[in-house]
C-alpha positions as CSV (number, residue, x, y, z in Angstrom):
1,M,16.2,18.9,3.3
2,E,14.6,21.3,5.5
3,L,13.4,18.8,7.2
4,V,16.2,16.4,7.1
5,N,18.1,19.8,8.7
6,Q,14.9,20.1,11.1
7,A,15.9,16.0,12.2
8,K,19.6,16.4,12.0
9,K,19.0,19.0,14.9
10,C,16.5,16.4,16.9
11,L,19.0,13.7,16.5
12,E,21.6,15.8,17.8
13,N,19.3,17.4,20.9
14,G,18.8,13.3,21.5
15,D,14.8,14.2,20.8
16,K,14.5,10.6,19.2
17,E,10.7,11.0,18.9
18,C,11.4,14.2,17.4
19,V,13.3,12.2,15.0
20,M,10.6,10.0,13.8
21,R,8.4,12.4,13.3
22,K,10.7,13.6,10.8
23,I,11.3,10.3,9.1
24,E,7.3,9.7,8.8
25,E,7.2,13.0,7.2
26,L,10.1,12.4,5.0
27,V,8.4,9.1,4.1
28,K,5.1,10.3,3.3
29,V,6.4,12.7,0.9
30,D,8.3,10.2,-1.2
31,C,12.1,11.2,0.2
32,H,13.1,8.0,0.9
33,N,13.1,7.4,-3.1
34,G,16.0,8.1,-5.3
35,N,13.8,7.7,-8.4
36,A,11.5,10.6,-6.9
37,V,13.2,13.0,-5.3
38,G,16.9,12.2,-6.1
39,K,19.7,10.4,-5.0
40,E,21.0,12.7,-2.7
41,V,18.4,13.5,-0.6
42,A,17.1,9.9,-0.5
43,D,20.9,9.3,0.9
44,K,20.1,11.3,3.4
45,V,16.5,10.2,4.7
46,R,18.5,6.7,4.9
47,E,21.5,8.4,6.9
48,L,19.2,9.9,9.0
49,V,17.3,6.5,9.9
50,H,20.9,4.9,10.2
51,E,22.0,6.7,13.1
52,L,18.8,6.8,14.6
53,W,19.3,3.0,14.2
54,L,22.3,3.2,16.3
55,A,21.5,6.4,18.6
56,S,18.7,3.5,20.2
57,S,21.0,0.2,20.3
58,G,20.1,0.1,24.2
59,D,16.5,0.4,23.6
60,N,14.8,-2.5,21.9
61,E,10.9,-1.0,22.2
62,F,12.3,2.1,20.3
63,R,13.5,0.1,17.5
64,C,10.5,-1.6,17.5
65,G,8.7,1.3,17.1
66,L,10.5,2.4,14.4
67,L,10.2,-0.7,12.6
68,K,6.4,-0.6,13.0
69,V,6.4,3.0,11.3
70,L,8.8,2.2,8.5
71,K,6.4,-1.1,7.9
72,G,3.3,1.3,8.2
73,L,4.6,3.5,6.0
74,G,5.3,0.9,3.2
75,V,8.8,1.3,3.1
76,S,10.6,-1.6,1.1
77,K,12.1,-4.4,4.0
78,T,15.2,-3.9,1.6
79,W,15.5,0.0,1.8
80,V,15.1,-1.0,5.6
81,K,18.2,-3.3,6.1
82,M,20.3,-1.1,3.5
83,A,19.2,1.4,6.1
84,T,20.1,0.5,9.1
85,N,23.3,-1.4,7.7
86,T,22.3,-4.6,9.1
87,T,22.2,-8.6,8.0
88,W,19.3,-9.9,6.7
89,R,19.8,-12.8,9.6
90,Y,19.9,-10.0,12.3
91,L,16.7,-7.6,10.6
92,D,14.7,-11.1,10.8
93,K,15.6,-11.5,14.3
94,C,14.8,-7.8,15.3
95,L,11.4,-8.0,13.4
96,D,10.9,-11.4,14.9
97,K,11.5,-9.9,18.3
98,C,9.2,-7.2,18.0
99,G,6.6,-9.3,16.5
100,I,6.5,-7.5,13.3
101,D,5.4,-9.8,9.7
102,W,7.2,-8.5,7.3
103,E,7.1,-10.4,4.4
104,G,8.8,-9.3,1.2
105,R,7.6,-7.8,-2.0
106,A,7.2,-10.7,-5.0
107,T,9.9,-9.4,-7.1
108,R,8.8,-9.2,-11.3
109,N,10.3,-12.3,-12.1
110,E,8.5,-14.2,-9.7
111,I,5.2,-12.7,-10.3
112,V,6.1,-13.6,-14.5
113,R,6.9,-17.2,-13.1
114,Q,3.9,-18.1,-11.8
115,L,2.0,-16.4,-14.4
116,E,3.7,-18.5,-16.9
117,D,2.8,-21.7,-14.8
118,L,-0.9,-20.8,-14.4
119,L,-1.0,-20.5,-18.5
120,K,0.8,-23.7,-18.3
121,S,-1.3,-25.6,-16.7
122,R,-4.9,-24.3,-18.2
123,F,-3.5,-24.0,-22.0
124,G,-0.5,-27.0,-21.8
């Protein structure tokens, strides 16, 4: 929670780079994952990303940097969509504009389906 509070102070001061560094630290220690740290902390991290997203509404270059950092940290595309409170269409448009290729992870059902198809083709 201390990092969250520091990030909020940075945001209040208008220091987007500071907020970005704090978000990086939070994600690296898995504070964005509600299963790892609890819903309250994960929600605060998501709120920070959302507030930073809103604060950088006119700065596409900064938004691209934020998306690249989050992708590089291994955050899921779904998490980013929820944190930025955008639609899939808008997020995909932003990713295209930034030149970011962010494929979604295969869902468990899709992996199982692919394995079943492979087994059927091999063993009938």
